[in-house]
N, CA, C, O and the ligand as a Tripos MOL2 file, in Angstrom:
@<TRIPOS>MOLECULE
protein
  305   303    77     0     0
PROTEIN
NO_CHARGES

@<TRIPOS>ATOM
      1 N           7.0210  -10.5960   11.9490 N.3       1 MET1
      2 CA          6.9470   -9.1260   11.9490 C.3       1 MET1
      3 C           7.1290   -8.6000   10.5230 C.2       1 MET1
      4 O           7.9890   -9.0690    9.7770 O.2       1 MET1
      5 N           6.3160   -7.6380   10.1690 N.am      2 MET2
      6 CA          6.4620   -7.0250    8.8430 C.3       2 MET2
      7 C           7.4930   -5.9110    8.8780 C.2       2 MET2
      8 O           7.7410   -5.3090    9.9230 O.2       2 MET2
      9 N           8.0730   -5.6530    7.7530 N.am      3 GLU3
     10 CA          8.9710   -4.5090    7.6660 C.3       3 GLU3
     11 C           8.8090   -3.8470    6.3030 C.2       3 GLU3
     12 O           8.4370   -4.4810    5.3160 O.2       3 GLU3
     13 N           9.0990   -2.5670    6.2880 N.am      4 ALA4
     14 CA          8.9580   -1.8190    5.0440 C.3       4 ALA4
     15 C          10.0210   -2.2610    4.0480 C.2       4 ALA4
     16 O          11.1670   -2.5180    4.4170 O.2       4 ALA4
     17 N           9.6260   -2.3460    2.7850 N.am      5 ARG5
     18 CA         10.5640   -2.6760    1.7190 C.3       5 ARG5
     19 C          10.6900   -1.4830    0.7950 C.2       5 ARG5
     20 O           9.7230   -0.7690    0.5270 O.2       5 ARG5
     21 N          11.8880   -1.2900    0.3250 N.am      6 GLU6
     22 CA         12.1290   -0.1760   -0.5810 C.3       6 GLU6
     23 C          11.5840   -0.4880   -1.9710 C.2       6 GLU6
     24 O          11.1700    0.4200   -2.6930 O.2       6 GLU6
     25 N          11.5800   -1.7710   -2.3520 N.am      7 ARG7
     26 CA         11.1060   -2.1560   -3.6720 C.3       7 ARG7
     27 C          10.5430   -3.5620   -3.6460 C.2       7 ARG7
     28 O          10.8800   -4.3680   -2.7800 O.2       7 ARG7
     29 N           9.6860   -3.8400   -4.6010 N.am      8 LEU8
     30 CA          9.1360   -5.1840   -4.7770 C.3       8 LEU8
     31 C           9.6470   -5.7180   -6.1080 C.2       8 LEU8
     32 O           9.6560   -4.9960   -7.1050 O.2       8 LEU8
     33 N          10.0670   -6.9650   -6.1310 N.am      9 VAL9
     34 CA         10.5720   -7.5760   -7.3570 C.3       9 VAL9
     35 C           9.5100   -8.5250   -7.8910 C.2       9 VAL9
     36 O           9.0240   -9.4000   -7.1750 O.2       9 VAL9
     37 N           9.1580   -8.3400   -9.1570 N.am     10 ILE10
     38 CA          8.1910   -9.2140   -9.8200 C.3      10 ILE10
     39 C           8.9200   -9.9320  -10.9500 C.2      10 ILE10
     40 O           9.3830   -9.2940  -11.8960 O.2      10 ILE10
     41 N           9.0230  -11.2540  -10.8550 N.am     11 ALA11
     42 CA          9.7310  -12.0350  -11.8760 C.3      11 ALA11
     43 C           8.9710  -11.9650  -13.1970 C.2      11 ALA11
     44 O           7.7570  -11.7600  -13.2090 O.2      11 ALA11
     45 N           9.6930  -12.1390  -14.3220 N.am     12 PRO12
     46 CA          9.0110  -12.1400  -15.6200 C.3      12 PRO12
     47 C           7.8920  -13.1810  -15.6510 C.2      12 PRO12
     48 O           8.0250  -14.2610  -15.0760 O.2      12 PRO12
     49 N           6.8200  -12.8570  -16.3070 N.am     13 ASN13
     50 CA          5.6800  -13.7650  -16.4640 C.3      13 ASN13
     51 C           5.1070  -14.2440  -15.1380 C.2      13 ASN13
     52 O           4.5950  -15.3590  -15.0400 O.2      13 ASN13
     53 N           5.1930  -13.4140  -14.1420 N.am     14 SER14
     54 CA          4.5750  -13.7620  -12.8680 C.3      14 SER14
     55 C           3.8190  -12.5390  -12.3780 C.2      14 SER14
     56 O           3.8390  -11.4860  -13.0150 O.2      14 SER14
     57 N           3.1740  -12.6820  -11.2750 N.am     15 ARG15
     58 CA          2.4380  -11.5600  -10.7220 C.3      15 ARG15
     59 C           2.6760  -11.4700   -9.2290 C.2      15 ARG15
     60 O           3.0440  -12.4480   -8.5790 O.2      15 ARG15
     61 N           2.4630  -10.3050   -8.7110 N.am     16 LEU16
     62 CA          2.5840  -10.0850   -7.2710 C.3      16 LEU16
     63 C           1.3190   -9.3670   -6.8510 C.2      16 LEU16
     64 O           0.9560   -8.3430   -7.4290 O.2      16 LEU16
     65 N           0.6560   -9.8990   -5.8540 N.am     17 GLN17
     66 CA         -0.6180   -9.3370   -5.4310 C.3      17 GLN17
     67 C          -0.4440   -8.5330   -4.1520 C.2      17 GLN17
     68 O           0.1890   -8.9800   -3.1960 O.2      17 GLN17
     69 N          -1.0160   -7.3450   -4.1590 N.am     18 LEU18
     70 CA         -1.0590   -6.5310   -2.9500 C.3      18 LEU18
     71 C          -2.4000   -6.7930   -2.2870 C.2      18 LEU18
     72 O          -3.4420   -6.6750   -2.9310 O.2      18 LEU18
     73 N          -2.3880   -7.1460   -1.0070 N.am     19 ALA19
     74 CA         -3.6330   -7.5050   -0.3390 C.3      19 ALA19
     75 C          -3.4750   -7.3420    1.1630 C.2      19 ALA19
     76 O          -2.3590   -7.4050    1.6790 O.2      19 ALA19
     77 N          -4.5820   -7.1320    1.8750 N.am     20 PRO20
     78 CA         -4.5090   -7.0630    3.3340 C.3      20 PRO20
     79 C          -3.8360   -8.3130    3.8940 C.2      20 PRO20
     80 O          -4.1520   -9.4280    3.4780 O.2      20 PRO20
     81 N          -2.9190   -8.1330    4.8250 N.am     21 GLY21
     82 CA         -2.2150   -9.2630    5.4160 C.3      21 GLY21
     83 C          -0.9960   -9.6810    4.6290 C.2      21 GLY21
     84 O          -0.2020  -10.4930    5.1040 O.2      21 GLY21
     85 N          -0.8330   -9.1410    3.4290 N.am     22 GLY22
     86 CA          0.3200   -9.4640    2.5890 C.3      22 GLY22
     87 C           1.0240   -8.1760    2.1950 C.2      22 GLY22
     88 O           0.9890   -7.1880    2.9290 O.2      22 GLY22
     89 N           1.6630   -8.1940    1.0300 N.am     23 TYR23
     90 CA          2.2850   -6.9660    0.5560 C.3      23 TYR23
     91 C           1.2150   -5.8970    0.3810 C.2      23 TYR23
     92 O           0.1240   -6.1740   -0.1190 O.2      23 TYR23
     93 N           1.5270   -4.7010    0.7850 N.am     24 HIS24
     94 CA          0.5570   -3.6200    0.6270 C.3      24 HIS24
     95 C           1.2870   -2.2890    0.5830 C.2      24 HIS24
     96 O           2.4510   -2.1810    0.9700 O.2      24 HIS24
     97 N           0.5820   -1.2910    0.1090 N.am     25 LEU25
     98 CA          1.1120    0.0720    0.1170 C.3      25 LEU25
     99 C           0.5690    0.7600    1.3570 C.2      25 LEU25
    100 O          -0.5710    0.5220    1.7560 O.2      25 LEU25
    101 N           1.3810    1.6090    1.9640 N.am     26 MET26
    102 CA          0.8980    2.3850    3.1000 C.3      26 MET26
    103 C           1.2020    3.8470    2.8660 C.2      26 MET26
    104 O           2.2950    4.2070    2.4290 O.2      26 MET26
    105 N           0.2320    4.6790    3.1580 N.am     27 LEU27
    106 CA          0.4530    6.1250    3.1090 C.3      27 LEU27
    107 C           0.8460    6.5380    4.5230 C.2      27 LEU27
    108 O           0.0310    6.4850    5.4440 O.2      27 LEU27
    109 N           2.0770    6.9400    4.6820 N.am     28 VAL28
    110 CA          2.5640    7.3520    5.9890 C.3      28 VAL28
    111 C           2.5120    8.8750    6.0490 C.2      28 VAL28
    112 O           3.1560    9.5610    5.2550 O.2      28 VAL28
    113 N           1.7430    9.3910    6.9950 N.am     29 ALA29
    114 CA          1.5800   10.8300    7.1680 C.3      29 ALA29
    115 C           1.1280   11.5160    5.8800 C.2      29 ALA29
    116 O           1.8380   12.3750    5.3580 O.2      29 ALA29
    117 N          -0.0490   11.1450    5.3600 N.am     30 PRO30
    118 CA         -0.5510   11.8150    4.1460 C.3      30 PRO30
    119 C          -0.7090   13.3200    4.3680 C.2      30 PRO30
    120 O          -0.9390   13.7760    5.4890 O.2      30 PRO30
    121 N          -0.5840   14.0690    3.2950 N.am     31 GLN31
    122 CA         -0.5760   15.5350    3.3960 C.3      31 GLN31
    123 C          -1.9240   16.1170    3.8000 C.2      31 GLN31
    124 O          -1.9810   17.2380    4.3040 O.2      31 GLN31
    125 N          -3.0020   15.3800    3.5880 N.am     32 LYS32
    126 CA         -4.3010   15.8600    4.0470 C.3      32 LYS32
    127 C          -5.0790   14.6930    4.6320 C.2      32 LYS32
    128 O          -4.8390   13.5320    4.2980 O.2      32 LYS32
    129 N          -6.0170   15.0260    5.5120 N.am     33 ALA33
    130 CA         -6.8270   13.9800    6.1180 C.3      33 ALA33
    131 C          -7.6550   13.2880    5.0410 C.2      33 ALA33
    132 O          -8.1910   13.9460    4.1500 O.2      33 ALA33
    133 N          -7.7580   11.9920    5.1170 N.am     34 LEU34
    134 CA         -8.5120   11.2390    4.1210 C.3      34 LEU34
    135 C          -9.7900   10.7150    4.7410 C.2      34 LEU34
    136 O          -9.8320   10.3510    5.9160 O.2      34 LEU34
    137 N         -10.8340   10.6840    3.9220 N.am     35 LYS35
    138 CA        -12.0900   10.1190    4.4070 C.3      35 LYS35
    139 C         -12.6310    9.1520    3.3680 C.2      35 LYS35
    140 O         -12.2600    9.1940    2.1950 O.2      35 LYS35
    141 N         -13.5120    8.2870    3.8240 N.am     36 ALA36
    142 CA        -14.0610    7.2630    2.9360 C.3      36 ALA36
    143 C         -14.5890    7.8920    1.6570 C.2      36 ALA36
    144 O         -15.1850    8.9690    1.6690 O.2      36 ALA36
    145 N         -14.3580    7.2000    0.5700 N.am     37 LYS37
    146 CA        -14.7870    7.5710   -0.7880 C.3      37 LYS37
    147 C         -13.8570    8.5770   -1.4630 C.2      37 LYS37
    148 O         -13.9940    8.8300   -2.6600 O.2      37 LYS37
    149 N         -12.9030    9.1590   -0.7100 N.am     38 ASP38
    150 CA        -11.9110   10.0170   -1.3710 C.3      38 ASP38
    151 C         -11.1340    9.1620   -2.3680 C.2      38 ASP38
    152 O         -10.9750    7.9570   -2.1690 O.2      38 ASP38
    153 N         -10.6600    9.7770   -3.4210 N.am     39 ARG39
    154 CA         -9.8090    9.0730   -4.3770 C.3      39 ARG39
    155 C          -8.4200    9.6970   -4.3100 C.2      39 ARG39
    156 O          -8.2640   10.9150   -4.3930 O.2      39 ARG39
    157 N          -7.4180    8.8370   -4.1590 N.am     40 VAL40
    158 CA         -6.0500    9.3020   -3.9560 C.3      40 VAL40
    159 C          -5.2000    8.8570   -5.1460 C.2      40 VAL40
    160 O          -5.1000    7.6610   -5.4210 O.2      40 VAL40
    161 N          -4.5890    9.8050   -5.8510 N.am     41 PRO41
    162 CA         -3.7070    9.4090   -6.9540 C.3      41 PRO41
    163 C          -2.3780    8.8910   -6.4040 C.2      41 PRO41
    164 O          -1.7720    9.5270   -5.5420 O.2      41 PRO41
    165 N          -1.9360    7.7670   -6.8870 N.am     42 LEU42
    166 CA         -0.6690    7.1680   -6.4600 C.3      42 LEU42
    167 C           0.1690    6.8710   -7.6940 C.2      42 LEU42
    168 O          -0.3690    6.4970   -8.7360 O.2      42 LEU42
    169 N           1.4600    7.0310   -7.5850 N.am     43 THR43
    170 CA          2.3620    6.7340   -8.6940 C.3      43 THR43
    171 C           3.4210    5.7480   -8.2320 C.2      43 THR43
    172 O           4.1020    5.9760   -7.2320 O.2      43 THR43
    173 N           3.5560    4.6480   -8.9710 N.am     44 MET44
    174 CA          4.6100    3.6680   -8.6810 C.3      44 MET44
    175 C           5.6860    3.8370   -9.7420 C.2      44 MET44
    176 O           5.3820    4.0400  -10.9180 O.2      44 MET44
    177 N           6.9360    3.7540   -9.3260 N.am     45 THR45
    178 CA          8.0590    3.8580  -10.2580 C.3      45 THR45
    179 C           8.5940    2.4630  -10.5550 C.2      45 THR45
    180 O           8.9310    1.7130   -9.6390 O.2      45 THR45
    181 N           8.6700    2.1230  -11.8260 N.am     46 LEU46
    182 CA          9.1330    0.7970  -12.2420 C.3      46 LEU46
    183 C          10.6570    0.7660  -12.2970 C.2      46 LEU46
    184 O          11.3110    1.8090  -12.2870 O.2      46 LEU46
    185 N          11.2070   -0.4320  -12.3560 N.am     47 GLY47
    186 CA         12.6590   -0.5960  -12.3770 C.3      47 GLY47
    187 C          13.3260    0.1030  -13.5420 C.2      47 GLY47
    188 O          14.4760    0.5260  -13.4250 O.2      47 GLY47
    189 N          12.6260    0.2380  -14.6760 N.am     48 ASP48
    190 CA         13.2260    0.9040  -15.8360 C.3      48 ASP48
    191 C          12.9810    2.4080  -15.8260 C.2      48 ASP48
    192 O          13.2790    3.1000  -16.7990 O.2      48 ASP48
    193 N          12.4430    2.9000  -14.7360 N.am     49 GLY49
    194 CA         12.1980    4.3500  -14.6330 C.3      49 GLY49
    195 C          10.8040    4.7580  -15.0680 C.2      49 GLY49
    196 O          10.3820    5.8870  -14.8200 O.2      49 GLY49
    197 N          10.0800    3.8460  -15.7180 N.am     50 GLY50
    198 CA          8.7080    4.1490  -16.1190 C.3      50 GLY50
    199 C           7.8310    4.3400  -14.8890 C.2      50 GLY50
    200 O           8.1700    3.9040  -13.7890 O.2      50 GLY50
    201 N           6.7190    4.9870  -15.0970 N.am     51 LYS51
    202 CA          5.8240    5.2400  -13.9680 C.3      51 LYS51
    203 C           4.4180    4.7500  -14.2860 C.2      51 LYS51
    204 O           3.9550    4.8390  -15.4230 O.2      51 LYS51
    205 N           3.7590    4.2400  -13.2770 N.am     52 VAL52
    206 CA          2.3700    3.8170  -13.3950 C.3      52 VAL52
    207 C           1.5780    4.6130  -12.3730 C.2      52 VAL52
    208 O           1.8480    4.5490  -11.1740 O.2      52 VAL52
    209 N           0.6000    5.3600  -12.8570 N.am     53 THR53
    210 CA         -0.2210    6.1600  -11.9550 C.3      53 THR53
    211 C          -1.6270    5.5840  -11.9250 C.2      53 THR53
    212 O          -2.1760    5.1950  -12.9550 O.2      53 THR53
    213 N          -2.1830    5.5360  -10.7640 N.am     54 PHE54
    214 CA         -3.5470    5.0220  -10.6200 C.3      54 PHE54
    215 C          -4.2150    5.7170   -9.4460 C.2      54 PHE54
    216 O          -3.5560    6.3980   -8.6610 O.2      54 PHE54
    217 N          -5.5050    5.5440   -9.3310 N.am     55 GLU55
    218 CA         -6.2420    6.1250   -8.2100 C.3      55 GLU55
    219 C          -6.7080    5.0260   -7.2810 C.2      55 GLU55
    220 O          -7.1850    3.9840   -7.7290 O.2      55 GLU55
    221 N          -6.5700    5.2590   -5.9920 N.am     56 ALA56
    222 CA         -7.0700    4.3240   -4.9920 C.3      56 ALA56
    223 C          -8.2200    5.0020   -4.2550 C.2      56 ALA56
    224 O          -8.1450    6.1820   -3.9110 O.2      56 ALA56
    225 N          -9.2920    4.2320   -4.0180 N.am     57 GLU57
    226 CA        -10.4220    4.7860   -3.2740 C.3      57 GLU57
    227 C         -10.2570    4.4910   -1.7940 C.2      57 GLU57
    228 O          -9.9390    3.3650   -1.4110 O.2      57 GLU57
    229 N         -10.4700    5.4880   -0.9710 N.am     58 VAL58
    230 CA        -10.3830    5.3220    0.4790 C.3      58 VAL58
    231 C         -11.6450    4.6200    0.9670 C.2      58 VAL58
    232 O         -12.7590    5.0050    0.6140 O.2      58 VAL58
    233 N         -11.4540    3.5890    1.7780 N.am     59 ARG59
    234 CA        -12.5840    2.8750    2.3740 C.3      59 ARG59
    235 C         -12.5750    3.1150    3.8700 C.2      59 ARG59
    236 O         -11.5520    3.5040    4.4330 O.2      59 ARG59
    237 N         -13.7060    2.8860    4.5150 N.am     60 SER60
    238 CA        -13.7830    3.1270    5.9540 C.3      60 SER60
    239 C         -12.7690    2.2340    6.6640 C.2      60 SER60
    240 O         -12.5370    1.0990    6.2500 O.2      60 SER60
    241 N         -12.1690    2.7500    7.7300 N.am     61 GLY61
    242 CA        -11.0330    2.0950    8.3620 C.3      61 GLY61
    243 C         -11.3970    1.0090    9.3460 C.2      61 GLY61
    244 O         -12.5150    0.9480    9.8560 O.2      61 GLY61
    245 N         -10.4200    0.1500    9.6000 N.am     62 THR62
    246 CA        -10.5790   -0.9020   10.5970 C.3      62 THR62
    247 C          -9.3430   -0.9140   11.5010 C.2      62 THR62
    248 O          -8.9550   -1.9650   12.0110 O.2      62 THR62
    249 N          -8.7380    0.2370   11.6930 N.am     63 VAL63
    250 CA         -7.5060    0.3090   12.4760 C.3      63 VAL63
    251 C          -7.7470   -0.2290   13.8810 C.2      63 VAL63
    252 O          -8.7060    0.1430   14.5570 O.2      63 VAL63
    253 N          -6.8520   -1.1090   14.2950 N.am     64 GLY64
    254 CA         -6.9310   -1.6410   15.6490 C.3      64 GLY64
    255 C          -7.8340   -2.8550   15.7750 C.2      64 GLY64
    256 O          -7.9340   -3.4300   16.8590 O.2      64 GLY64
    257 N          -8.4860   -3.2560   14.7100 N.am     65 THR65
    258 CA         -9.3520   -4.4320   14.7810 C.3      65 THR65
    259 C          -8.5680   -5.6660   14.3570 C.2      65 THR65
    260 O          -7.4200   -5.5640   13.9230 O.2      65 THR65
    261 N          -9.1840   -6.8150   14.4840 N.am     66 LYS66
    262 CA         -8.5350   -8.0550   14.0810 C.3      66 LYS66
    263 C          -8.0890   -7.9930   12.6240 C.2      66 LYS66
    264 O          -7.0290   -8.5030   12.2610 O.2      66 LYS66
    265 N          -8.9090   -7.3650   11.8060 N.am     67 GLU67
    266 CA         -8.5940   -7.2690   10.3870 C.3      67 GLU67
    267 C          -7.2970   -6.5000   10.1470 C.2      67 GLU67
    268 O          -6.6350   -6.6800    9.1240 O.2      67 GLU67
    269 N          -6.9450   -5.6470   11.0980 N.am     68 ASP68
    270 CA         -5.7660   -4.7900   10.9400 C.3      68 ASP68
    271 C          -4.5410   -5.3620   11.6490 C.2      68 ASP68
    272 O          -3.5160   -4.6860   11.7320 O.2      68 ASP68
    273 N          -4.6200   -6.5660   12.1520 N.am     69 ASP69
    274 CA         -3.5350   -7.1420   12.9480 C.3      69 ASP69
    275 C          -2.1590   -7.0310   12.3050 C.2      69 ASP69
    276 O          -1.1560   -6.8710   13.0000 O.2      69 ASP69
    277 N          -2.1110   -7.1140   11.0130 N.am     70 GLY70
    278 CA         -0.8200   -7.1030   10.3410 C.3      70 GLY70
    279 C          -0.0190   -5.8360   10.5350 C.2      70 GLY70
    280 O           1.1760   -5.8140   10.2390 O.2      70 GLY70
    281 N          -0.6370   -4.7890   11.0200 N.am     71 HIS71
    282 CA          0.0830   -3.5260   11.1180 C.3      71 HIS71
    283 C           0.7290   -3.2620   12.4640 C.2      71 HIS71
    284 O           1.6340   -2.4330   12.5620 O.2      71 HIS71
    285 N           0.2800   -3.9540   13.5100 N.am     72 LYS72
    286 CA          0.7290   -3.5280   14.8300 C.3      72 LYS72
    287 C           2.2180   -3.7620   15.0810 C.2      72 LYS72
    288 O           2.8080   -3.1130   15.9460 O.2      72 LYS72
    289 N           2.8300   -4.6820   14.3330 N.am     73 ASN73
    290 CA          4.2440   -4.9380   14.5610 C.3      73 ASN73
    291 C           5.1380   -4.3910   13.4470 C.2      73 ASN73
    292 O           6.3090   -4.7550   13.3420 O.2      73 ASN73
    293 N           4.5770   -3.5250   12.6310 N.am     74 MET74
    294 CA          5.3670   -3.0340   11.4980 C.3      74 MET74
    295 C           6.4030   -2.0300   11.9410 C.2      74 MET74
    296 O           6.1890   -1.2420   12.8620 O.2      74 MET74
    297 N           7.5420   -2.0800   11.2550 N.am     75 ARG75
    298 CA          8.6160   -1.1560   11.5850 C.3      75 ARG75
    299 C           8.7050   -0.0590   10.5390 C.2      75 ARG75
    300 O           9.7080    0.0450    9.8330 O.2      75 ARG75
    301 N           7.7080    0.7280   10.4370 N.am     76 HIS76
    302 CA          7.7770    1.8950    9.5500 C.3      76 HIS76
    303 C           6.8960    2.9730   10.0670 C.2      76 HIS76
    304 O           6.8110    4.0430    9.4640 O.2      76 HIS76
    305 CU          1.5600   -1.5630    6.5270 Cu       77 CU77
@<TRIPOS>BOND
     1     1     2 1
     2     2     3 1
     3     3     4 2
     4     3     5 am
     5     5     6 1
     6     6     7 1
     7     7     8 2
     8     7     9 am
     9     9    10 1
    10    10    11 1
    11    11    12 2
    12    11    13 am
    13    13    14 1
    14    14    15 1
    15    15    16 2
    16    15    17 am
    17    17    18 1
    18    18    19 1
    19    19    20 2
    20    19    21 am
    21    21    22 1
    22    22    23 1
    23    23    24 2
    24    23    25 am
    25    25    26 1
    26    26    27 1
    27    27    28 2
    28    27    29 am
    29    29    30 1
    30    30    31 1
    31    31    32 2
    32    31    33 am
    33    33    34 1
    34    34    35 1
    35    35    36 2
    36    35    37 am
    37    37    38 1
    38    38    39 1
    39    39    40 2
    40    39    41 am
    41    41    42 1
    42    42    43 1
    43    43    44 2
    44    43    45 am
    45    45    46 1
    46    46    47 1
    47    47    48 2
    48    47    49 am
    49    49    50 1
    50    50    51 1
    51    51    52 2
    52    51    53 am
    53    53    54 1
    54    54    55 1
    55    55    56 2
    56    55    57 am
    57    57    58 1
    58    58    59 1
    59    59    60 2
    60    59    61 am
    61    61    62 1
    62    62    63 1
    63    63    64 2
    64    63    65 am
    65    65    66 1
    66    66    67 1
    67    67    68 2
    68    67    69 am
    69    69    70 1
    70    70    71 1
    71    71    72 2
    72    71    73 am
    73    73    74 1
    74    74    75 1
    75    75    76 2
    76    75    77 am
    77    77    78 1
    78    78    79 1
    79    79    80 2
    80    79    81 am
    81    81    82 1
    82    82    83 1
    83    83    84 2
    84    83    85 am
    85    85    86 1
    86    86    87 1
    87    87    88 2
    88    87    89 am
    89    89    90 1
    90    90    91 1
    91    91    92 2
    92    91    93 am
    93    93    94 1
    94    94    95 1
    95    95    96 2
    96    95    97 am
    97    97    98 1
    98    98    99 1
    99    99   100 2
   100    99   101 am
   101   101   102 1
   102   102   103 1
   103   103   104 2
   104   103   105 am
   105   105   106 1
   106   106   107 1
   107   107   108 2
   108   107   109 am
   109   109   110 1
   110   110   111 1
   111   111   112 2
   112   111   113 am
   113   113   114 1
   114   114   115 1
   115   115   116 2
   116   115   117 am
   117   117   118 1
   118   118   119 1
   119   119   120 2
   120   119   121 am
   121   121   122 1
   122   122   123 1
   123   123   124 2
   124   123   125 am
   125   125   126 1
   126   126   127 1
   127   127   128 2
   128   127   129 am
   129   129   130 1
   130   130   131 1
   131   131   132 2
   132   131   133 am
   133   133   134 1
   134   134   135 1
   135   135   136 2
   136   135   137 am
   137   137   138 1
   138   138   139 1
   139   139   140 2
   140   139   141 am
   141   141   142 1
   142   142   143 1
   143   143   144 2
   144   143   145 am
   145   145   146 1
   146   146   147 1
   147   147   148 2
   148   147   149 am
   149   149   150 1
   150   150   151 1
   151   151   152 2
   152   151   153 am
   153   153   154 1
   154   154   155 1
   155   155   156 2
   156   155   157 am
   157   157   158 1
   158   158   159 1
   159   159   160 2
   160   159   161 am
   161   161   162 1
   162   162   163 1
   163   163   164 2
   164   163   165 am
   165   165   166 1
   166   166   167 1
   167   167   168 2
   168   167   169 am
   169   169   170 1
   170   170   171 1
   171   171   172 2
   172   171   173 am
   173   173   174 1
   174   174   175 1
   175   175   176 2
   176   175   177 am
   177   177   178 1
   178   178   179 1
   179   179   180 2
   180   179   181 am
   181   181   182 1
   182   182   183 1
   183   183   184 2
   184   183   185 am
   185   185   186 1
   186   186   187 1
   187   187   188 2
   188   187   189 am
   189   189   190 1
   190   190   191 1
   191   191   192 2
   192   191   193 am
   193   193   194 1
   194   194   195 1
   195   195   196 2
   196   195   197 am
   197   197   198 1
   198   198   199 1
   199   199   200 2
   200   199   201 am
   201   201   202 1
   202   202   203 1
   203   203   204 2
   204   203   205 am
   205   205   206 1
   206   206   207 1
   207   207   208 2
   208   207   209 am
   209   209   210 1
   210   210   211 1
   211   211   212 2
   212   211   213 am
   213   213   214 1
   214   214   215 1
   215   215   216 2
   216   215   217 am
   217   217   218 1
   218   218   219 1
   219   219   220 2
   220   219   221 am
   221   221   222 1
   222   222   223 1
   223   223   224 2
   224   223   225 am
   225   225   226 1
   226   226   227 1
   227   227   228 2
   228   227   229 am
   229   229   230 1
   230   230   231 1
   231   231   232 2
   232   231   233 am
   233   233   234 1
   234   234   235 1
   235   235   236 2
   236   235   237 am
   237   237   238 1
   238   238   239 1
   239   239   240 2
   240   239   241 am
   241   241   242 1
   242   242   243 1
   243   243   244 2
   244   243   245 am
   245   245   246 1
   246   246   247 1
   247   247   248 2
   248   247   249 am
   249   249   250 1
   250   250   251 1
   251   251   252 2
   252   251   253 am
   253   253   254 1
   254   254   255 1
   255   255   256 2
   256   255   257 am
   257   257   258 1
   258   258   259 1
   259   259   260 2
   260   259   261 am
   261   261   262 1
   262   262   263 1
   263   263   264 2
   264   263   265 am
   265   265   266 1
   266   266   267 1
   267   267   268 2
   268   267   269 am
   269   269   270 1
   270   270   271 1
   271   271   272 2
   272   271   273 am
   273   273   274 1
   274   274   275 1
   275   275   276 2
   276   275   277 am
   277   277   278 1
   278   278   279 1
   279   279   280 2
   280   279   281 am
   281   281   282 1
   282   282   283 1
   283   283   284 2
   284   283   285 am
   285   285   286 1
   286   286   287 1
   287   287   288 2
   288   287   289 am
   289   289   290 1
   290   290   291 1
   291   291   292 2
   292   291   293 am
   293   293   294 1
   294   294   295 1
   295   295   296 2
   296   295   297 am
   297   297   298 1
   298   298   299 1
   299   299   300 2
   300   299   301 am
   301   301   302 1
   302   302   303 1
   303   303   304 2
@<TRIPOS>SUBSTRUCTURE
     1 MET1         2 RESIDUE 1 A MET
     2 MET2         6 RESIDUE 1 A MET
     3 GLU3        10 RESIDUE 1 A GLU
     4 ALA4        14 RESIDUE 1 A ALA
     5 ARG5        18 RESIDUE 1 A ARG
     6 GLU6        22 RESIDUE 1 A GLU
     7 ARG7        26 RESIDUE 1 A ARG
     8 LEU8        30 RESIDUE 1 A LEU
     9 VAL9        34 RESIDUE 1 A VAL
    10 ILE10       38 RESIDUE 1 A ILE
    11 ALA11       42 RESIDUE 1 A ALA
    12 PRO12       46 RESIDUE 1 A PRO
    13 ASN13       50 RESIDUE 1 A ASN
    14 SER14       54 RESIDUE 1 A SER
    15 ARG15       58 RESIDUE 1 A ARG
    16 LEU16       62 RESIDUE 1 A LEU
    17 GLN17       66 RESIDUE 1 A GLN
    18 LEU18       70 RESIDUE 1 A LEU
    19 ALA19       74 RESIDUE 1 A ALA
    20 PRO20       78 RESIDUE 1 A PRO
    21 GLY21       82 RESIDUE 1 A GLY
    22 GLY22       86 RESIDUE 1 A GLY
    23 TYR23       90 RESIDUE 1 A TYR
    24 HIS24       94 RESIDUE 1 A HIS
    25 LEU25       98 RESIDUE 1 A LEU
    26 MET26      102 RESIDUE 1 A MET
    27 LEU27      106 RESIDUE 1 A LEU
    28 VAL28      110 RESIDUE 1 A VAL
    29 ALA29      114 RESIDUE 1 A ALA
    30 PRO30      118 RESIDUE 1 A PRO
    31 GLN31      122 RESIDUE 1 A GLN
    32 LYS32      126 RESIDUE 1 A LYS
    33 ALA33      130 RESIDUE 1 A ALA
    34 LEU34      134 RESIDUE 1 A LEU
    35 LYS35      138 RESIDUE 1 A LYS
    36 ALA36      142 RESIDUE 1 A ALA
    37 LYS37      146 RESIDUE 1 A LYS
    38 ASP38      150 RESIDUE 1 A ASP
    39 ARG39      154 RESIDUE 1 A ARG
    40 VAL40      158 RESIDUE 1 A VAL
    41 PRO41      162 RESIDUE 1 A PRO
    42 LEU42      166 RESIDUE 1 A LEU
    43 THR43      170 RESIDUE 1 A THR
    44 MET44      174 RESIDUE 1 A MET
    45 THR45      178 RESIDUE 1 A THR
    46 LEU46      182 RESIDUE 1 A LEU
    47 GLY47      186 RESIDUE 1 A GLY
    48 ASP48      190 RESIDUE 1 A ASP
    49 GLY49      194 RESIDUE 1 A GLY
    50 GLY50      198 RESIDUE 1 A GLY
    51 LYS51      202 RESIDUE 1 A LYS
    52 VAL52      206 RESIDUE 1 A VAL
    53 THR53      210 RESIDUE 1 A THR
    54 PHE54      214 RESIDUE 1 A PHE
    55 GLU55      218 RESIDUE 1 A GLU
    56 ALA56      222 RESIDUE 1 A ALA
    57 GLU57      226 RESIDUE 1 A GLU
    58 VAL58      230 RESIDUE 1 A VAL
    59 ARG59      234 RESIDUE 1 A ARG
    60 SER60      238 RESIDUE 1 A SER
    61 GLY61      242 RESIDUE 1 A GLY
    62 THR62      246 RESIDUE 1 A THR
    63 VAL63      250 RESIDUE 1 A VAL
    64 GLY64      254 RESIDUE 1 A GLY
    65 THR65      258 RESIDUE 1 A THR
    66 LYS66      262 RESIDUE 1 A LYS
    67 GLU67      266 RESIDUE 1 A GLU
    68 ASP68      270 RESIDUE 1 A ASP
    69 ASP69      274 RESIDUE 1 A ASP
    70 GLY70      278 RESIDUE 1 A GLY
    71 HIS71      282 RESIDUE 1 A HIS
    72 LYS72      286 RESIDUE 1 A LYS
    73 ASN73      290 RESIDUE 1 A ASN
    74 MET74      294 RESIDUE 1 A MET
    75 ARG75      298 RESIDUE 1 A ARG
    76 HIS76      302 RESIDUE 1 A HIS
    77 CU77       305 GROUP 0 **** ****
């Protein structure tokens, strides 16, 4: 079962990949309805207080399909 994490730790000289079925970001109750091709600005806060802002493109959904299996047992 997956569970929400407050933070992700990335060791020095290593990388952490966000991907379907693994660690990922979720927008819970976004302020406006999103549709494919929309671009959503997201800001991540680093451990030292720095911020990284980037845009994510919305893709057509697969909610409830096999591809989305990782979400059905999430506790968030
Ligand atoms: Cu999720």
